[in-house]
N, C-alpha and C positions, 0 to 999 in steps of 0.2 A: 448607396456606396458608403463605405465606412468613414466615419468622421476622422479628423486629425487626432482627436483624443484616443479613439479606438485603436488607430494604427500606432500611436506612441504606445499605448498599453501593451499591444501585442509585441512590439520591438523590445520593450523593457523586459517582458517576461522571457522572451526568447533569448535576450543577452544574458539575463541572470542564470537561466538553465545551462546555456553554453558556457559561460565563466565557470559555473560549478563543475561541469564536466571536465573542463580543462584543468581545474585545480585538482580534482580528484586524481586525474590521470598522472599528475606530477608528484603525488604522494608516495609513501613507501609501499612496495609490493606486498602482497599477502603472504603470511606465514601460515600455511594450512596445516602443517604439523602442529603448531601451537593451537590454532583456532579449533582444530578437531579434538583437542585434549581438554580445553578449559571453556568456560562460559564466556559471553560477549564482554561483560564487565571486566573480567580478568584480563581478556585479550586487550581491551583498551588500556588497562593499567600497565601491561607489559610491553606494548608496542608504541605508544603515543609518548615521545620523549619531551616534546614541548607543545603543550595542549593549544590547539587552535580549532575554530569551527570546521575548517576544511579537514583537518587531521581526524576529528571525531567522525565526521561524515565518511571518510575513507576508511577508518577502522571498522565502523559498522558494516559498510559495504563489503570489506574484505572478509570479515567473519562469516557473514552470510553467504558469500560466494564459495568460500571453502566448505561450509556445511552443505551447500546445494551440490557441490561436486561430490562429496562424500555420500549423500543420499542417492545421488545417481548411480554411484559405484555400488552401493549396497542393494540396489534394485536392479542390478545387471540381469539377473535371471527372470525379471518380471517386466519386460520391456513395455507392456501396455499400461501398467500402473505407473511406470517411470515416466512415460509420455504424458499421461494425464496430469501428473504432479508438475511437470515442467510447464505445461500449458497453464495450469492454475496459478503457478508462481508468476508467470509472465502477466497474466490477468490481474491478479491481486495487486502486484507491484504498479501496474498502470493505474488501477483504482486509487491507490494511495497517492500516486503522483497527481492525478486529477483533483483529488480532494485538496491537496496542497496548493494547486493552481487556483482553484475556486476561492480558497480562503485568501490567497495573495491578491486576487482581483478585488475582493470585497475590502481588503485592508488598504488598498492603494499601493501595493507593492511591499517589499520587505524580504530580506534573505531567509528569515526564520521559516518561511513557508516552503523554501526549497531545501534547507537543512533538515527539516523534520522528516522528509521522505526517506533518504537512505538510513536514517536512524530507526525507521520502522522495520527495516529489512531483518534484523536479528530476531525480534519477536515473531515476525512472519515465518521466518525459516524454522524457527522452534515449533511453531504450530503445523508446518508442513511436515516436519520430521515426525511429529506425533501422528498427523493424519496417515503418513506412509506406514507407520507401525501398526495403526488400527486396521488399516486397509488390507494388510498382507498377513493378517492373523485373525484368530477368532475373537479377538477382543473387540473389534469394530463391529461385529455382526449382530449382537443383541439389540432387539428393538424395545420401544417403551414409551409411554406417555411423556416421560421427562425429555426425551430426545425429540419427540414430536413437537413438544412445547418450544424448545430451543429453536428448531427449524422455522416454526410459525412466527415466533417473535423476530427472528433475523430477517425474515421476509418483510414483516410489517415495519421494522425499523429502516431497512434498505428502501422500502417504498416511501416512507416518511422523509427520509433524507432527500430524495428526489423531489418529492412534493414541496418541501420547504425551499429548496434551491430554485425550483421552477417559479415559485411565487416570489422570490426575492426581487425587489426593486430598490435601488438606493433612495434613501430619504433626502429631504432638502438640505440637511446638515452634513450629508456624506459626499461632499464635492471632491474628496480625495480618491473616491472609488474609481477603479479603472474598468468600467462597466460598458459593454457593448451588447445589446439584446440578441443580436444574430450569433455572435461569437459564443455568448453564454449559452444559448439554446444548442448550438452545435456540440459544445463541450458536454452538456448534460445528455444529449442523445447518445454520444459515445459511452458515457458513463452507463447509461441504461442498457446499452447493447452489451457491455462487458459484464454487468451484473446478471443479465439474463443468461449469457453464455456459461457463467460460472454455474448458475443454478441448473442449467441443462446438463452440464458434466456431472455435478453432484447427485442429481436426480432426487427422488422424493421418498426413498426408503427411510423410515423412521428409526435408523440405527445410529449407534455411537459415532461411527466414521463420519456419517452424513451430517450429523448434528455438529460435529466440530468444524467440518467444512464450511457450513453455513454461518456459523459464529464468527468466522474470519471476515465475512462480508461487512460486518458491522463494527469492526475495530477501526473506526475512521481516523485518519490522520488529523483532521479537524472536524469539529461538529458543524452542522448547517446552521446552528443558532449561535450567533456571534457572541451571546452572553455566557456561553458556556466555554469552559477551559479546554485546551488540547487534552485528548484522551491519553 
């Protein structure tokens, strides 16, 4: 049966996520005409009137959603590719959210671990746009050892991330950590399932498009090594 500490941890994490979602919903709506014309940093500059953490989150999420909608429209004549990218987007975003959740547990809470997730969306959307461009043209088809190496390294880094997280146990001086072994294992099982699903979608062809797809796997929100800085 979960301890009181574990239940409190889960409640705090859920509260923070819910509060963030409500705050984002109350922010300014997306300006997709502008978002589709400028980069995300320029979009921030032109749409955030009074900066706040929530406004930054909202701006990042809005820019990414606008670009996602544009990519869907651009792929209207290629529904299978569009569906694959939509699935990958959802899976990659969930990976990034889990990475933030794990880091938050290890840190004993903190809003930065939730703010970091939507701020990863613009970079992710740029990569998905590039992936879509490669996949629908001859540019993504060439194969080579360089691409094979990128894929192999991404697989190894992904496996190592999981290995480090599964081996993690709070030290005696980490009494602030909101750690419950059963919850931790369940989160990591979900993370592994998502990673495998992404790899299955990407396949194993050693081409440029596949290499890009695999590289996104290891653009972690936070490292599994607490001594490393956020990527």
